[in-house]
C-alpha positions in Angstrom: -32.6 21.8 -9.8 -34.1 18.7 -11.4 -34.4 15.2 -9.9 -31.6 13.8 -12.1 -29.3 16.6 -11.1 -30.0 16.0 -7.4 -29.3 12.3 -7.8 -25.9 12.9 -9.5 -25.1 15.6 -6.9 -25.6 13.0 -4.1 -23.6 10.5 -6.0 -20.7 13.0 -6.2 -21.0 13.5 -2.4 -21.0 9.7 -1.9 -17.9 9.2 -4.0 -16.2 12.0 -2.2 -17.1 10.5 1.2 -15.4 7.3 0.0 -12.4 9.3 -1.1 -12.1 10.9 2.3 -12.2 7.5 4.0 -9.8 6.1 1.4 -7.4 9.0 1.9 -7.4 8.5 5.7 -7.0 4.8 5.3 -4.0 5.2 3.0 -2.3 7.7 5.4 -2.9 5.4 8.5 -1.9 2.2 6.7 1.1 3.9 5.1 2.4 5.2 8.5 1.9 1.8 10.1 3.7 0.0 7.3 6.5 2.6 7.4 7.0 1.8 11.1 7.1 -2.0 10.4 9.2 -1.8 7.2 12.0 0.0 9.1 12.5 -3.2 11.0 12.6 -5.2 7.7 14.8 -2.6 6.0 18.1 -4.5 6.4 16.6 -7.7 5.0 15.0 -5.8 2.1 18.3 -4.0 1.3 20.1 -7.4 1.1 17.7 -8.5 -1.7 17.7 -5.1 -3.4 14.0 -4.6 -3.1 12.9 -0.9 -2.4 9.8 -2.0 -0.5 10.3 0.9 1.9 9.2 3.3 -0.9 5.7 1.7 -0.9 4.5 3.2 2.5 5.8 6.6 1.6 3.9 6.4 -1.7 0.7 5.3 0.2 1.0 8.3 2.5 1.5 10.7 -0.4 -1.5 9.2 -2.3 -3.6 9.4 0.9 -2.9 13.1 1.3 -3.6 13.8 -2.4 -6.9 11.8 -2.4 -8.0 13.6 0.8 -7.3 17.1 -0.6 -9.0 16.2 -3.9 -12.1 15.1 -2.1 -12.6 18.7 -0.9 -12.5 20.0 -4.5 -15.4 17.6 -5.3 -17.4 18.5 -2.1 -17.0 22.3 -2.7 -17.9 21.9 -6.4 -21.0 19.9 -5.5 -22.1 22.3 -2.7 -21.6 25.5 -4.7 -22.7 23.8 -7.9 -19.6 25.3 -9.5 -19.0 23.9 -13.0 -15.4 25.2 -12.9 -14.6 23.3 -9.6 -16.4 20.2 -10.8 -14.6 20.1 -14.1 -11.2 20.8 -12.4 -12.0 18.0 -10.0 -12.8 15.6 -12.8 -9.7 16.5 -14.8 -7.5 16.0 -11.7 -9.0 12.6 -11.1 -8.5 11.5 -14.7 -4.9 12.7 -14.6 -4.2 10.8 -11.4 -5.9 7.7 -12.9 -3.7 7.9 -15.9 -0.6 8.3 -13.7 -1.7 5.3 -11.6 -2.0 3.2 -14.7 1.4 4.3 -15.9 3.0 3.6 -12.5 1.3 0.2 -12.4 2.6 -0.8 -15.8 6.1 0.4 -14.9 6.0 -1.5 -11.6 4.8 -4.6 -13.4 7.6 -4.4 -16.0 10.2 -3.7 -13.3 9.0 -6.8 -11.3 9.3 -9.0 -14.4 12.8 -7.6 -15.2 14.2 -8.1 -11.7 12.7 -11.6 -11.6 12.1 -11.3 -7.8 12.1 -14.9 -6.5 11.9 -16.7 -3.1 15.6 -17.7 -3.6 16.6 -14.0 -3.6 14.9 -13.4 -0.2 16.5 -16.6 1.1 20.0 -15.7 0.1 19.6 -12.2 1.4 18.5 -13.5 4.8 21.4 -16.0 4.8 23.8 -13.0 4.5 22.2 -11.4 7.5 22.6 -14.6 9.5 26.3 -14.5 8.8 26.4 -11.0 10.2 24.3 -11.9 13.3 27.0 -10.6 15.6 26.3 -7.0 14.6 23.7 -5.5 16.9 21.5 -3.8 14.3 21.5 -7.0 12.1 20.7 -9.2 15.1 17.7 -6.9 15.9 16.4 -7.1 12.3 16.8 -10.9 12.1 15.2 -11.5 15.5 12.3 -9.2 14.6 11.6 -11.1 11.3 11.8 -14.5 13.0 9.5 -13.5 15.9 7.0 -11.7 13.7 6.8 -14.2 10.9 7.4 -17.3 13.2 10.2 -18.6 11.1 13.8 -19.8 11.7 16.8 -19.4 9.5 16.9 -18.6 5.8 15.9 -22.1 4.6 15.2 -23.7 7.9 16.6 -24.0 11.5 19.6 -25.9 10.3 21.1 -22.6 8.9 21.9 -21.8 12.6 23.7 -25.1 13.1 23.7 -25.7 16.9 23.4 -22.0 17.9 19.7 -21.4 17.4 18.7 -18.0 18.8 15.7 -17.5 21.1 13.8 -15.6 18.4 13.3 -19.0 16.7 11.2 -20.2 19.6 8.1 -19.1 21.4 8.0 -19.0 25.2 11.5 -20.2 25.9 13.1 -19.6 29.3 16.7 -19.0 28.0 16.8 -15.6 26.2 19.9 -16.6 24.2 19.1 -20.2 23.1 16.3 -22.2 21.4 16.1 -26.0 21.6 16.1 -27.5 18.1 12.9 -29.5 18.8 11.0 -26.3 19.7 12.2 -24.1 16.8 9.9 -22.9 14.1 9.8 -25.3 11.2 9.5 -22.9 8.3 12.3 -20.8 6.9 12.3 -17.0 6.8 13.1 -16.9 3.1 9.7 -18.6 2.3 7.7 -16.7 5.0 9.2 -13.2 4.1 8.7 -13.9 0.4 5.0 -14.8 1.0 4.7 -11.7 3.3 6.0 -9.4 0.5 3.9 -10.9 -2.2 0.8 -10.6 0.0 1.6 -7.0 0.7 2.1 -6.2 -3.0 -1.2 -7.9 -3.8 -3.1 -5.9 -1.1 -1.5 -2.6 -2.4 -2.4 -3.6 -5.9 -6.0 -4.4 -5.1 -6.4 -1.2 -3.1 -5.0 0.9 -6.0 -7.4 -0.9 -8.5 -10.4 -0.1 -6.2 -9.3 3.5 -5.8 -8.8 3.8 -9.6 -12.4 2.5 -10.2 -13.8 5.0 -7.7 -11.8 7.8 -9.4 -13.2 6.9 -12.8 -16.8 6.9 -11.6 -16.2 10.0 -9.5 -14.8 11.9 -12.6 -17.8 10.7 -14.8 -20.4 11.8 -12.2 -18.6 15.1 -11.6 -18.7 15.8 -15.4 -22.4 14.7 -15.5 -23.2 17.1 -12.7 -21.3 19.9 -14.3 -23.1 19.3 -17.6 -26.5 19.1 -15.8 -25.9 22.4 -14.0 -24.9 24.1 -17.3 -28.1 22.8 -18.9 -30.2 24.1 -16.0 -28.5 27.5 -16.3 -29.3 27.6 -20.0 -32.9 26.8 -19.4 -33.1 29.5 -16.7 -31.9 32.1 -19.3 -34.5 31.1 -21.8 -37.3 30.8 -19.2 
């Protein structure tokens, strides 16, 4: 095996190692977000945003990426042109699918015109149903986690500001107005969602770039192995 072939082989290994790490990261992050999103679900349902699908998608992508990495490793170890070509084709198919999903998601986001005011009105509806146990838990969780109070601000609660609007209060059922968080949950939750979408988008772009290079190097290695085999026949 020539020097160039060895270099490409190690590059395929390197990209597959990155794939394994990326797959594990996607699965772990997806599970963690899934656990957190369940608490946000009622709020997200009020604004008709299927954000709970995102962690499931991340887990599925993580498993697929992890499995595909073994195709690449096996192909490189065995120097199998069939496995390497299959690996490259699968990567390219996934890459095209990611681009298609990305374009669809972008179009859907533009069509739904997701705005801060949508989140704010959705949270306001939850405040009006605060007497319901599950709704109370969801609202309290958001206010505690994002350090916010009310949909627009603390005035949404009038004189009955819940303890989740404050930090370190003695009374578990009441929060003094002067100690309540100043920012509204509509703004904070909107920023949280936008930040989460951006992170997922950046991760997908990075994975797509790795997939492209991985496919190219796998095809190069497959071609190099074929050339070496031809030279062996004529030697």
